[in-house]
N, C-alpha and C positions, 0 to 999 in steps of 0.2 A: 212271305216272310215281310217280316221286318227289315231295318234298315242294315241290316247285319252287321254294326259294332261290336266289337269283341270276337264275331264267330270267321272273320276275312283271318287267318289265323297262316296260311299260309303265304311262300314269296314265292311268284307263280312271272313267267318270259314268256308277253306274245310276241310270234313271231307272222312273219306278210309272208307270203311267198313272192319270189323276186325272179320272171322269164333271163335267164343267160345264155349265149352263146357258145359253145360247148364245140371246139375243132371237130370232133366225132361223131359228137351226135345231133348237132342242130342246137336248138334250143333246151335247154331243160331248166328244173324250177328248182331253184332253193332257196332257205330263207332263211329272213333278215331278223334280229334283234328291234323290237319298235321300240317295248318298255317291259319294267317292272312295275310287276300289278300285287299289290295284297290278294287275297281269295279265297272264299271257301270251298271246299271240296268236299263229294262225296263218288264216293266209288262203287260201283254196280259192275260185279262179276255179273255175264253173260254167259251161255254156253250156244256152244254150234259145233253142230254135227255135219262132217263134209264127209265123204267115200267112208261110212262109219268110223269114221275118228271121232273122239270129243277135243274139242278146241275149248280155251276157255279163253273170254278175250275181256280184256280192263274199258270199260266203261265209266265216264266220269262225268258227273253235275257238277258246273260251276261257279257262281258267283263272284262277279268283283262289279268293280264301283260302271257305272252308267259311260258307257263308249261310242264314240257312231262311226267311230272310224273303226272295228272290227268287223269279219265278217267269215259264214263258210268257207272253206276252205286254208282258215289262218288256221298256225298251231300256240300249243300253247303246252308249254315243259313246269311241270310241277311232282315236286318227290323224288326230282328225276326221269322221269317217266318223260315220253312227248307223248303228246292227245291231240289228234286233225280234229275241229272244228268243223262239224255236222250240222248246227245251229245255234241262231241266235236268237234270242226273246229278252228283249226293255220289260222291267217286272214290272206291275201294276203303279211300283210306288215311284215311279224315273228315279230313284237311286241308283239301280241295282241293275246290269244286263248277266240274264244266264246264258249259259255258255253247257249245246249237250256237246259231248265229243269221245272219241275213240282211239284206246290206243294205238297210236302208228308201228307198227311190226316191220322191222327192218328184214 
């Protein structure tokens, strides 16, 4: 991938997990917005079958400018959809960070 200038046309919000106390449930994970970044997003639809039902899941391959703090378990919100970050891979150009993401279904 080249440096991606001109391809990062979507604004995205990076969120990190934060463990907070809840009187009823104990510790729960909430997500705190960390930064708004420019992103290149490639959507991938995946079909999964479970108990003879087909479910269409939305995955995304996202490229942002290189950051060292983003990790598996974070979230990224783009185009009004929330995705869980499943893996992060610095690109060989040392400028971009690749994120493999799966849509979070409530």
